[in-house]
C-alpha positions as a Markdown table, in Angstrom:
| # | Residue | x | y | z |
|---|---|---|---|---|
| 1 | Met | 24.3 | -14.4 | 58.2 |
| 2 | Ser | 22.0 | -16.5 | 60.4 |
| 3 | Val | 18.6 | -18.0 | 60.2 |
| 4 | Gln | 16.1 | -15.4 | 61.1 |
| 5 | Arg | 13.1 | -17.1 | 62.7 |
| 6 | Leu | 11.4 | -20.4 | 63.3 |
| 7 | Gly | 8.9 | -20.5 | 60.5 |
| 8 | Tyr | 7.2 | -23.9 | 60.9 |
| 9 | Phe | 7.4 | -27.1 | 62.8 |
| 10 | Gly | 6.6 | -30.8 | 62.1 |
| 11 | Ile | 5.5 | -33.6 | 64.5 |
| 12 | Glu | 5.2 | -37.3 | 63.8 |
| 13 | Ala | 2.3 | -38.7 | 65.8 |
| 14 | Ser | 0.6 | -42.0 | 66.3 |
| 15 | Asp | -2.9 | -40.4 | 66.6 |
| 16 | Val | -3.3 | -37.5 | 64.2 |
| 17 | Asp | -7.0 | -37.1 | 65.0 |
| 18 | Ala | -6.3 | -36.6 | 68.7 |
| 19 | Trp | -3.9 | -33.8 | 67.7 |
| 20 | Arg | -6.6 | -32.2 | 65.6 |
| 21 | Ser | -8.8 | -32.0 | 68.6 |
| 22 | Tyr | -6.0 | -30.9 | 70.9 |
| 23 | Ala | -4.6 | -28.2 | 68.7 |
| 24 | Thr | -8.0 | -26.6 | 68.0 |
| 25 | Thr | -10.0 | -27.0 | 71.2 |
| 26 | Arg | -7.2 | -26.6 | 73.8 |
| 27 | Leu | -4.6 | -24.5 | 72.0 |
| 28 | Gly | -6.9 | -22.5 | 69.8 |
| 29 | Ala | -5.0 | -23.1 | 66.6 |
| 30 | Met | -6.9 | -23.0 | 63.3 |
| 31 | Glu | -6.9 | -26.1 | 61.1 |
| 32 | Ala | -5.5 | -25.6 | 57.6 |
| 33 | Ser | -5.7 | -27.6 | 54.5 |
| 34 | Ala | -3.2 | -30.5 | 54.3 |
| 35 | Ser | -2.6 | -33.7 | 52.4 |
| 36 | Ala | -4.5 | -36.9 | 53.3 |
| 37 | Gly | -3.7 | -38.2 | 56.8 |
| 38 | Thr | -1.7 | -35.1 | 57.8 |
| 39 | Ala | -3.1 | -32.1 | 59.8 |
| 40 | Arg | -1.8 | -28.6 | 59.6 |
| 41 | Phe | -2.5 | -25.6 | 61.8 |
| 42 | Arg | -2.4 | -21.9 | 61.5 |
| 43 | Leu | -1.5 | -19.3 | 64.1 |
| 44 | Asp | -1.6 | -16.2 | 62.0 |
| 45 | Ser | -1.7 | -15.1 | 58.3 |
| 46 | Arg | 0.8 | -17.8 | 57.2 |
| 47 | Ala | -0.7 | -20.8 | 55.4 |
| 48 | Trp | 0.5 | -23.1 | 58.3 |
| 49 | Arg | 2.8 | -23.0 | 61.3 |
| 50 | Phe | 2.9 | -26.6 | 62.5 |
| 51 | Gln | 1.9 | -30.0 | 61.1 |
| 52 | Val | 1.2 | -33.4 | 62.5 |
| 53 | Ala | 1.8 | -36.4 | 60.2 |
| 54 | Pro | 1.2 | -40.1 | 60.9 |
| 55 | Gly | 4.2 | -42.0 | 62.4 |
| 56 | Thr | 5.3 | -44.0 | 65.4 |
| 57 | Ser | 7.9 | -41.8 | 67.0 |
| 58 | Asp | 5.5 | -39.2 | 68.7 |
| 59 | Asp | 8.3 | -36.7 | 68.5 |
| 60 | Ile | 9.7 | -33.9 | 66.4 |
| 61 | Ala | 9.9 | -34.6 | 62.7 |
| 62 | Phe | 11.5 | -31.4 | 61.5 |
| 63 | Ala | 12.0 | -27.7 | 62.2 |
| 64 | Gly | 11.8 | -25.1 | 59.4 |
| 65 | Tyr | 13.8 | -21.9 | 59.8 |
| 66 | Glu | 13.0 | -18.9 | 57.6 |
| 67 | Val | 15.3 | -16.3 | 55.9 |
| 68 | Asp | 14.0 | -13.3 | 54.0 |
| 69 | Thr | 15.5 | -13.7 | 50.5 |
| 70 | Glu | 17.0 | -16.2 | 48.1 |
| 71 | Asn | 20.5 | -14.6 | 48.6 |
| 72 | Glu | 20.3 | -15.2 | 52.3 |
| 73 | Leu | 19.3 | -18.8 | 51.8 |
| 74 | Leu | 22.4 | -19.3 | 49.6 |
| 75 | Ala | 24.5 | -17.6 | 52.3 |
| 76 | Ile | 23.2 | -20.0 | 55.0 |
| 77 | Lys | 23.8 | -22.9 | 52.7 |
| 78 | Gln | 27.4 | -21.8 | 52.3 |
| 79 | Arg | 27.8 | -21.2 | 56.0 |
| 80 | Leu | 26.7 | -24.7 | 56.8 |
| 81 | Lys | 28.9 | -26.2 | 54.1 |
| 82 | Asp | 31.9 | -24.3 | 55.5 |
| 83 | Phe | 31.1 | -25.7 | 58.9 |
| 84 | Gly | 31.2 | -29.2 | 57.4 |
| 85 | Val | 27.5 | -29.9 | 57.3 |
| 86 | Lys | 26.0 | -31.9 | 54.3 |
| 87 | Val | 23.3 | -29.7 | 52.8 |
| 88 | Thr | 20.6 | -30.9 | 50.4 |
| 89 | Thr | 18.9 | -28.5 | 47.9 |
| 90 | Glu | 15.3 | -29.8 | 48.0 |
| 91 | Ser | 13.1 | -30.4 | 45.0 |
| 92 | Ala | 10.6 | -28.0 | 43.6 |
| 93 | Glu | 7.9 | -30.6 | 44.5 |
| 94 | Leu | 8.9 | -30.6 | 48.2 |
| 95 | Ala | 9.2 | -26.8 | 48.3 |
| 96 | Ala | 5.7 | -26.5 | 46.8 |
| 97 | Glu | 4.4 | -29.0 | 49.4 |
| 98 | Arg | 5.8 | -26.8 | 52.1 |
| 99 | Gly | 4.4 | -23.7 | 50.4 |
| 100 | Val | 7.8 | -22.0 | 50.0 |
| 101 | Leu | 9.9 | -20.6 | 47.1 |
| 102 | Gly | 13.2 | -22.2 | 48.0 |
| 103 | Leu | 14.2 | -24.9 | 50.4 |
| 104 | Ile | 17.4 | -26.6 | 51.7 |
| 105 | Ser | 17.8 | -29.2 | 54.4 |
| 106 | Cys | 20.3 | -30.9 | 56.7 |
| 107 | Thr | 20.4 | -32.8 | 60.0 |
| 108 | Asp | 21.6 | -31.6 | 63.4 |
| 109 | Pro | 23.8 | -33.8 | 65.7 |
| 110 | Thr | 20.7 | -35.5 | 67.1 |
| 111 | Asp | 19.7 | -36.6 | 63.6 |
| 112 | Thr | 16.8 | -34.1 | 63.7 |
| 113 | Arg | 15.9 | -32.7 | 60.3 |
| 114 | Val | 16.4 | -29.0 | 59.9 |
| 115 | Glu | 14.9 | -27.1 | 56.9 |
| 116 | Ile | 15.8 | -23.6 | 55.9 |
| 117 | Tyr | 13.6 | -21.7 | 53.4 |
| 118 | Tyr | 12.5 | -18.4 | 52.0 |
| 119 | Gly | 9.2 | -17.3 | 50.6 |
| 120 | Gly | 6.5 | -18.8 | 52.8 |
| 121 | Thr | 2.9 | -18.6 | 51.8 |
| 122 | Glu | 0.7 | -15.8 | 53.2 |
| 123 | Leu | -3.1 | -16.1 | 53.4 |
| 124 | Phe | -3.9 | -12.4 | 54.2 |
| 125 | Glu | -7.2 | -12.8 | 52.3 |
| 126 | Lys | -8.2 | -15.5 | 54.7 |
| 127 | Pro | -7.8 | -14.1 | 58.2 |
| 128 | Phe | -6.7 | -16.3 | 61.1 |
| 129 | Ala | -9.7 | -17.2 | 63.3 |
| 130 | Ser | -9.2 | -19.2 | 66.5 |
| 131 | Pro | -11.9 | -21.8 | 67.2 |
| 132 | Thr | -11.5 | -21.0 | 70.9 |
| 133 | Gly | -11.4 | -17.2 | 70.6 |
| 134 | Val | -7.6 | -16.7 | 71.1 |
| 135 | Ser | -7.1 | -13.0 | 70.3 |
| 136 | Gly | -3.8 | -13.8 | 68.5 |
| 137 | Phe | -0.4 | -15.4 | 68.7 |
| 138 | Arg | 2.9 | -13.4 | 68.8 |
| 139 | Thr | 4.7 | -14.3 | 65.6 |
| 140 | Glu | 5.7 | -11.9 | 62.8 |
| 141 | Asp | 9.5 | -11.1 | 63.1 |
| 142 | Gln | 9.8 | -13.5 | 66.1 |
| 143 | Gly | 8.6 | -16.6 | 64.2 |
| 144 | Met | 6.1 | -19.1 | 65.5 |
| 145 | Gly | 7.5 | -19.7 | 68.9 |
| 146 | His | 10.2 | -21.8 | 70.5 |
| 147 | Tyr | 11.1 | -25.4 | 71.2 |
| 148 | Val | 13.4 | -27.3 | 73.6 |
| 149 | Leu | 15.5 | -30.3 | 72.4 |
| 150 | Ala | 16.9 | -33.0 | 74.6 |
| 151 | Val | 20.4 | -33.7 | 73.3 |
| 152 | Pro | 23.0 | -36.3 | 74.3 |
| 153 | Asp | 26.0 | -34.0 | 73.6 |
| 154 | Val | 25.2 | -30.3 | 74.4 |
| 155 | Gly | 28.5 | -29.1 | 73.2 |
| 156 | Glu | 28.1 | -30.6 | 69.8 |
| 157 | Ala | 24.6 | -29.3 | 69.4 |
| 158 | Leu | 25.6 | -25.8 | 70.5 |
| 159 | Asp | 28.4 | -25.8 | 67.9 |
| 160 | Phe | 25.9 | -26.8 | 65.1 |
| 161 | Tyr | 23.3 | -24.2 | 66.0 |
| 162 | Ile | 25.7 | -21.3 | 66.8 |
| 163 | Gln | 28.5 | -21.9 | 64.3 |
| 164 | Gly | 26.3 | -23.5 | 61.6 |
| 165 | Leu | 23.0 | -21.7 | 61.8 |
| 166 | Gly | 24.1 | -18.5 | 63.4 |
| 167 | Phe | 22.2 | -18.6 | 66.7 |
| 168 | His | 23.4 | -16.5 | 69.7 |
| 169 | Leu | 23.4 | -17.6 | 73.4 |
| 170 | Ser | 20.8 | -15.7 | 75.5 |
| 171 | Asp | 21.6 | -17.2 | 78.9 |
| 172 | Ile | 21.9 | -20.4 | 80.9 |
| 173 | Ile | 19.7 | -21.9 | 83.7 |
| 174 | Asp | 20.9 | -24.6 | 86.1 |
| 175 | Trp | 17.6 | -26.4 | 86.6 |
| 176 | Gln | 17.0 | -28.8 | 89.4 |
| 177 | Val | 14.3 | -30.8 | 87.7 |
| 178 | Asn | 13.7 | -33.0 | 90.7 |
| 179 | Pro | 15.8 | -34.2 | 93.7 |
| 180 | Glu | 17.6 | -36.7 | 91.5 |
| 181 | Val | 17.9 | -34.8 | 88.2 |
| 182 | Ala | 19.7 | -31.6 | 87.4 |
| 183 | Ala | 20.2 | -30.1 | 83.9 |
| 184 | Arg | 22.0 | -27.1 | 82.5 |
| 185 | Val | 19.7 | -25.5 | 79.8 |
| 186 | Tyr | 21.2 | -23.3 | 77.1 |
| 187 | Phe | 18.8 | -20.7 | 75.6 |
| 188 | Leu | 19.5 | -19.5 | 72.0 |
| 189 | His | 18.1 | -16.6 | 70.0 |
| 190 | Cys | 18.1 | -15.6 | 66.3 |
| 191 | Asn | 15.9 | -12.5 | 66.6 |
| 192 | Gly | 14.2 | -10.5 | 69.3 |
| 193 | Arg | 12.5 | -13.6 | 70.8 |
| 194 | His | 14.4 | -14.4 | 74.0 |
| 195 | His | 14.9 | -18.0 | 72.7 |
| 196 | Thr | 13.8 | -19.8 | 69.6 |
| 197 | Leu | 15.6 | -22.9 | 70.7 |
| 198 | Ala | 16.9 | -24.4 | 74.0 |
| 199 | Leu | 19.2 | -27.3 | 74.4 |
| 200 | Ala | 19.8 | -29.6 | 77.4 |
| 201 | Ser | 20.6 | -33.2 | 78.4 |
| 202 | Leu | 17.2 | -34.1 | 79.7 |
| 203 | Pro | 15.6 | -37.4 | 80.7 |
| 204 | Gly | 12.4 | -38.8 | 79.1 |
| 205 | Gly | 13.4 | -40.7 | 75.9 |
| 206 | Lys | 12.1 | -38.1 | 73.4 |
| 207 | Lys | 14.1 | -35.5 | 71.5 |
| 208 | Leu | 11.3 | -32.9 | 71.9 |
| 209 | His | 10.8 | -31.7 | 75.5 |
| 210 | His | 8.2 | -29.1 | 74.5 |
| 211 | Phe | 7.3 | -26.4 | 72.1 |
| 212 | Met | 5.9 | -23.0 | 73.0 |
| 213 | Leu | 3.2 | -20.7 | 71.6 |
| 214 | Glu | 3.0 | -17.1 | 72.8 |
| 215 | Thr | -0.3 | -15.2 | 72.8 |
| 216 | Ile | -0.9 | -11.5 | 72.7 |
| 217 | Ser | -3.1 | -11.4 | 75.8 |
| 218 | Leu | -2.7 | -12.8 | 79.3 |
| 219 | Asp | -6.4 | -13.7 | 79.2 |
| 220 | Asp | -5.7 | -16.1 | 76.4 |
| 221 | Val | -3.3 | -18.0 | 78.7 |
| 222 | Gly | -5.8 | -18.0 | 81.6 |
| 223 | Leu | -8.6 | -19.3 | 79.4 |
| 224 | Ala | -6.4 | -22.0 | 77.9 |
| 225 | Tyr | -5.3 | -23.0 | 81.4 |
| 226 | Asp | -9.0 | -23.4 | 82.4 |
| 227 | Arg | -9.6 | -25.6 | 79.4 |
| 228 | Cys | -6.6 | -27.8 | 80.3 |
| 229 | Val | -7.5 | -28.0 | 84.0 |
| 230 | Glu | -11.0 | -29.2 | 83.0 |
| 231 | Asp | -9.4 | -32.0 | 80.9 |
| 232 | Glu | -6.7 | -32.8 | 83.5 |
| 233 | Ala | -4.1 | -32.0 | 80.8 |
| 234 | Val | -1.9 | -29.6 | 82.9 |
| 235 | Val | 1.7 | -30.8 | 83.3 |
| 236 | Met | 3.1 | -27.7 | 85.1 |
| 237 | Thr | 1.0 | -25.0 | 86.7 |
| 238 | Leu | 1.0 | -21.3 | 85.8 |
| 239 | Gly | 4.3 | -19.6 | 86.6 |
| 240 | Arg | 6.8 | -17.0 | 85.4 |
| 241 | His | 10.2 | -17.8 | 84.1 |
| 242 | Thr | 13.3 | -16.1 | 85.5 |
| 243 | Asn | 15.1 | -15.6 | 82.2 |
| 244 | Asp | 12.5 | -14.6 | 79.5 |
| 245 | His | 9.9 | -13.4 | 82.2 |
| 246 | Met | 7.1 | -15.2 | 80.4 |
| 247 | Val | 3.9 | -16.1 | 82.2 |
| 248 | Ser | 2.9 | -19.6 | 81.1 |
| 249 | Phe | 1.7 | -23.1 | 81.9 |
| 250 | Tyr | 2.6 | -26.5 | 80.3 |
| 251 | Gly | 0.0 | -28.8 | 78.9 |
| 252 | Gly | 0.4 | -32.5 | 78.0 |
| 253 | Thr | -0.1 | -33.4 | 74.4 |
| 254 | Pro | -1.4 | -36.6 | 72.7 |
| 255 | Ser | 2.3 | -37.5 | 71.8 |
| 256 | Gly | 3.6 | -37.3 | 75.4 |
| 257 | Phe | 5.7 | -34.2 | 75.2 |
| 258 | Ala | 4.5 | -30.8 | 76.4 |
| 259 | Val | 3.3 | -27.5 | 75.0 |
| 260 | Glu | 4.1 | -24.3 | 76.8 |
| 261 | Phe | 1.3 | -21.7 | 76.4 |
| 262 | Gly | 2.5 | -18.2 | 77.4 |
| 263 | Trp | 2.4 | -14.5 | 77.3 |
| 264 | Gly | 4.5 | -11.4 | 78.1 |
| 265 | Ala | 8.1 | -12.5 | 77.3 |
| 266 | Arg | 10.7 | -9.8 | 77.2 |
| 267 | Val | 12.6 | -9.1 | 74.0 |
| 268 | Val | 16.4 | -9.4 | 73.4 |
| 269 | Gln | 17.8 | -5.9 | 72.9 |
| 270 | Pro | 21.1 | -4.5 | 71.6 |
| 271 | Gly | 23.8 | -4.9 | 74.2 |
| 272 | Trp | 22.3 | -8.1 | 75.7 |
| 273 | Ser | 24.7 | -9.8 | 78.2 |
| 274 | Val | 24.8 | -13.5 | 78.7 |
| 275 | Val | 24.0 | -14.5 | 82.4 |
| 276 | Arg | 23.1 | -17.6 | 84.3 |
| 277 | Tyr | 20.2 | -18.4 | 86.7 |
| 278 | Asp | 19.9 | -20.8 | 89.6 |
| 279 | Ser | 16.1 | -21.3 | 89.1 |
| 280 | Ile | 13.9 | -21.7 | 86.1 |
| 281 | Ser | 10.9 | -19.8 | 87.5 |
| 282 | Thr | 10.3 | -16.9 | 89.9 |
| 283 | Trp | 7.0 | -18.5 | 91.0 |
| 284 | Gly | 4.7 | -21.3 | 89.9 |
| 285 | His | 5.6 | -23.9 | 87.2 |
| 286 | Lys | 5.0 | -26.7 | 89.7 |
| 287 | Phe | 4.7 | -30.3 | 88.3 |
| 288 | Val | 1.2 | -31.7 | 88.6 |
| 289 | Ala | 1.1 | -35.1 | 90.2 |
| 290 | Arg | -1.0 | -37.7 | 88.4 |
| 291 | Pro | -3.4 | -40.0 | 90.3 |
């Protein structure tokens, strides 16, 4: 028994209004209803996929992983307890605030809050409509996307996510970030998405390196790239990754980490073999120098 997909994601930000503008006008997400001071955003028929709440860290606040049934939630709870993780069964009030039927939580070795739930809220009667005309985001059985965590102890983090939450290793990239910095990045999947989570010891001072949204059209990526070029918000140029084959670019966010905006990733199939790569991209993904 494992978690089945990344269902939602939380960010703590010093400027929520800047995120409202960024998420809608650059990423094409649809703003959803939320409590006072907090912004939530839709990517599909779910009531929300990521939220931005006031705070000083400008970093990840929590990640919410979905399972399909209450019995599977109980199985994950027991799996975590067997692995030695303290698990909290959250209150009905917090479950209602998240819009789910059942909710448990724990913390990973980086002290990042992890929530597991079942029964997310659908808004099928209120279709997703992107304010920038994004044709759609790839979610459904693959979840809302992926994210990359900078961790001080990769081995400890891998144990938690593989042994505790049931992730599987997809592959490894030895990334030469720049002439002075090299990192081994571990990519993990829990469904057909090539990776829902990646772990590495990375510089930068934040736990969250980036999170990724995948569109259903290459044109959506090109149009978003043009918007970010106009605003001088591109961090890494268009490129294609070696391992998941995604065509994407990276944009800077109001909180200082990046968002990857991509299309065309391949799917993990039965019989998948773990391999390693010497390069993160086959072409592109060049860092953009700032004046």
